[in-house]
N, C-alpha and C positions, 0 to 999 in steps of 0.2 A: 536525548536530542534527538530531533525528528528534521529531515529534510525532504523536498520535493526536488526530484531531480527531472528535468524537462529535457526529451529529446524532440527536437522538432523535425519534422518532415510531412510528406504527402501520403495519404492512404491510398491504396490501390497497387495492384501489381506492376501497372507500367512505370510507377514511380520508385520502387523497392530498393533498387541499387543504383538510383542517381546520386549526383553529387550533393543535390539539395537534401537528400534524405541521411546522411551520415549521421545526424543526431539520433534518428531511428535505429540505425544500424548499431551504435554504442550504447544506446539503452537496453538493445536487446541482448547485447554481449555482457553489461553489468548483470543483468536479470539473470541470465544464464548462468554466470559464473557464480552467484550467490544462490543458485538453488530454486530461483521462483519462476513464475510464468506470468502471462498477461490475461486479464480478464476485459472484455469490451463492457465498459461501463460509460457513465454520464461524460460525453464529449472527449473521451481519451479511452486508449488503450491502458490499464491500470495494473501494477504492480506493487506488493509490499514485501520487501527484503529487510534482512538485516546484516549489519557489518560491524564486527568489534563493538556491540552494544550501542549503536547507532541505528536508528528506524529510517529507512530510505522508502520513500512513496515515489514510484517510478513512473512517468507517465509520457504517452505518446497522441499527443493532441490527434482527434479524428476530424477537427474543424478545418483541415486543408491549412495550409502554412499562414496564408495571409489573414486568419482569424484565430492564430495560437492563443492570443491573449485571453481569448474566451473561456477555452479550457483551463489555461495556467490561474486566472483569475477564480474560476469556481474551484478549483480544488486546492489552492491558496485558503481560501475562506472556509471549504468543508473540513480540512484538516485542520485549520488554523496554524499555517505555518507563515512566519513572517518573509517578507521579502529576501531579507539577506541569506535565508536559508533555503533559498530557492536558486537551484544551479540550473541553468539553461545551455543546453548542448546545441552548437549552432555551426552550419558550414560558412567560411569566410574567405570570398574571393581576394581579399589584400592579403593575405598568406600563403606562401608556397605549400604545394603540396605534401600533408601529414606535419605541418608546422604546427604547434600546439600554444595557447596562450590563454592563461585564466586571468580574467579581469575582474575587477569588482563593480565596474559601473561603467557607462558608456553610451554612446549614441548607436542607434540603430544603423549607422552607415549604410542607409538603403536598404537594409535587407527587411522586407516585410514581415517575417514573424517576429521579429524583435521589435518593429514599429507596432505592431498589435500589442504585444504584451508591455511596452513601455505605456501605450494610451490607456490600457485597461487596468494595470496592476501598480500603478503609481511611480512610473517614473522611470529612470535610466539606473537608479542605484541597487543593481541586482548582479549576482556574480554569473557570469558566462564564460562558457570552455568555448573557444574557437578554433575550430577545426580548418586548417589551409585545405582549401581544394584548387589554388591556382587561379589563373586568369588568362589563360591560353585561348581567348576566343576572338573573333573579328569584333570590329566596332559595330554596336547594334543588336548584337546577338548573345548577350548576357544571359536572357532566359532561356536560349536554346542549351546553353552551356551549363546552366546549373541544373536543367532538367535530363541532363545525358549521363551515361553510365561513364563510369570512370573508365580510361584508356585502357587496352590490353597491357601494355607496359607498365600503369599504375597498379593493376589489380592486386600481382602479387606482392606488394608491398602493403596493402589495407588491412590484412590481419594482424599485423605487429601494431600497426600505426592505433588501430582500435584498441588493442590491447593495454598500449600505453596509456590510452584516453581513460579507459576503467580504471589503471593504477591511479591516474591524476585525479579521478572521482573520488576513491577510495582514500586517496590523501587528503584531499579537501574536508571529507566529513570527519577525518580521525586527527589531522595534526592542525588543520584549518587553512586558510587560504594565504596566509605571509609564508609560513614554511613552504607550502606547495608551488606557490608562484617560484620560490627562489629555487625549488628543485626541478620544477617544468618548464619556465619561461626562458629558454635558452635560444 
């Protein structure tokens, strides 16, 4: 069984530790824990790793967030991975910091990366790991908020939250979505 794990984010050092790049950060930790490394290939940083007999193809699109679907669609076709085996890791304003939700389908909820994937990859029926980043921003300042770094008081929590996200991904590929949702969606 093979899976395409997609960490969403924006390339460039100015975005490296922003809220919007938590998908990249989780993908980095997953690949690190499984002994892999990324190569800069077509439309994405790309890695192949294995976990308990499962082949994981991990990408971080280099297309910038708003065009993520272009990279996801390319690698889905290239690797012949069905949409139900594509797990997208995304930041979510609707969830408090660090709250994790595995969903098997859903709307983009205004997230441009998800909207791009939805438009180019065949709809809304794909799994996504939603990582809560909170919504502590003044009206009209959403873009500034998601492109800002985590606050100093939030940063110490991040390593454990990223580790939990990696465990959720490992669970997803080994025991499946239903049991993973029961274990992690609290």
